[in-house]
N, C-alpha and C positions, 0 to 999 in steps of 0.2 A: 488396510496398510495405512501407516503413517504417511502426512503427507506436510511438510514445512510451509505456514502460510505466511507469508510478506503479507502482513495487514498497515494499509496506508494511515485508515483510521476505523472507528468501531462502526460506522453507517456504513460503511462497506463490504463489514466485516458480517454484518447480520443477515444477508442474504447468503452469500458467500460461503459461509459454516456451515449455514441448515444444507446447501446445496452440494458439499462436497460430502456433510455427512450420511445426506439423501443416498449419494452415489457410492457409500461403502466404504470412505476414508475417515482417518480419525484425524485431524487436522492440529497441527500445532502453530501456535500464533509466533510470529517472530515481529518485532517493531523495530523496524529501525529506517527514521526518517530525519534526517540530519540536516534539512535545508529548510523544514517549516519555519514562516515567517509572520506576524512575530513570534516571541521567544513564547507572551502567552500563548500564542496559537497553539506552537507545540504541545503546553505543558496540558492547556485544557483536551487535545488528542489524547496524549496520553493516559490523562485521569481518566478519559471515558472511556478507552479504551479498557483498561483498570475493572472500572465498573461495570461493563459490557461482561468480559471476559470471568468476575466472577458472578455472574449472573448465568452464565450457561457453562461454568465449570470448565472452562477452556484454557488450556496450559499456553504460557504464553513466555515467550523469551524477550524480554525487556533489554534493548540495545540504546539508550540514554545517552546518546550525542548528540551536542548541537552543535554542529559544525559549518553555521550560516556563513561567516569570513570565506572558508575554503571552497564553500560550495558558489558564491558570488564571483570569487575570482576566478574559477574553471570554468564558470557558465559565459564571462567576458572572455573567453578566449576561444570556445568554441562556437559550430555556425546551431546547432540546434541543442536549445537546454534542455529541451523535454528526454530528447537521448540521452544526456551526463546523468539526468535525472532517474531514467529507469536503470542504467547500469550502475548507477552508484549503489541503489538499494536492491537490484537485484542480482548483483555479482554479493554483495553480503550475504543473501540469502541463498543462494548457490552454497558459498563458502560454511554457511551454518548448517544448511542441509548434511554439507559432507562431513562435516567435524562431525556432525551427531548420530552418524550413520541413518540418516534416514533419507531414503533411495529416490525421492521427489518432494518437487518444491514447486511451487506456484506463487499467486498475487491475487491480492482483492484489488488493483488498481484493472482488473480486467473486469468487473461490472458497471465503471464508468465508461457512457457516452461521448465521455468528453476526453478520454485517452486513446494514444494512436495504437490500436490493437495489432496491428501486422509486425508495427517497431517492437514492442513488450515480447510477443511469441519470437520474432527473430534473435533479440537480443537473449530472452531465456535461452532458447534452443543452443545459442551459441557458448551460453557458461555453463549450463548442463553438463556441455562436453568436455567442457575446461575444467569441471569438479568431480567430475563419473557421476554424477546422479542423472534423471531427469527432472523435463518442464513439463510440468501438466498445462496445456493451455484449453480452455475454455471458454467459450465467450458467454459470461455471465449476465450481458446488458438487459436481457429479457425479464428479468428481476431485481431491474434498478428501482424503477416506481415503488416496488414493494418495499425497498428500504424505508421511503418516507414513513410510511405508518408502522414499519416493525420499530422504527427512532422512537417516534410517538410512544406508544404501547409500551419502550423499555423505558421512555424521557431520558432516550442519549442527544447530547449537541450534537448538531449536525451544523458543519460549518459550510461557508458560503463560496469557494473557491478551493481549486489544487492543493495549494498550500505553500509554494515557494511566493519568494518575494513579488518575480517578475507574473505569477498567476494572481497576484493580491492586486496590483497595479491593474492589469488589465480588468480586472473583474468590477472595481470601485473608481479608478482613474474616468473609465468612460462613462459612468456615470454623471461624472462630474463635466465631461465636454458633450455629453448627448444634448 
């Protein structure tokens, strides 16, 4: 069965794509991450996914839109920027799955121990209902450490932070202060 897989980055896709295929799914990738900062990081993640997809013969729909200013403006107006980030990307994925006639979608965000799984699951299920598709929740965190070796084996760039300007600050500014 085809499944649309929102892909935040190639490293998170490595184990997830393998696991989905092992579960009998035929993942179709979907890259939409308009809030990655800085732009050079966004491009590097996009190019790394292209490298990975080619090596694995993974079909990927690339929605190459960089809308940092829109994200920052919205993030400054909400209480939880992660909820905003998940909603933006998962809604685009649910819409894409519906438009393509793919009955189910999920996200590589579900492999990260740093993401808020319950929030992702709740948002995904709500959006699935809105768009007439299903959301596939599976906790892929047990495979997170395997992604390190998979990335080394495939010579894939692996980033050091979630992606938005706020997570970049949390990751690197903390080192200066500590």
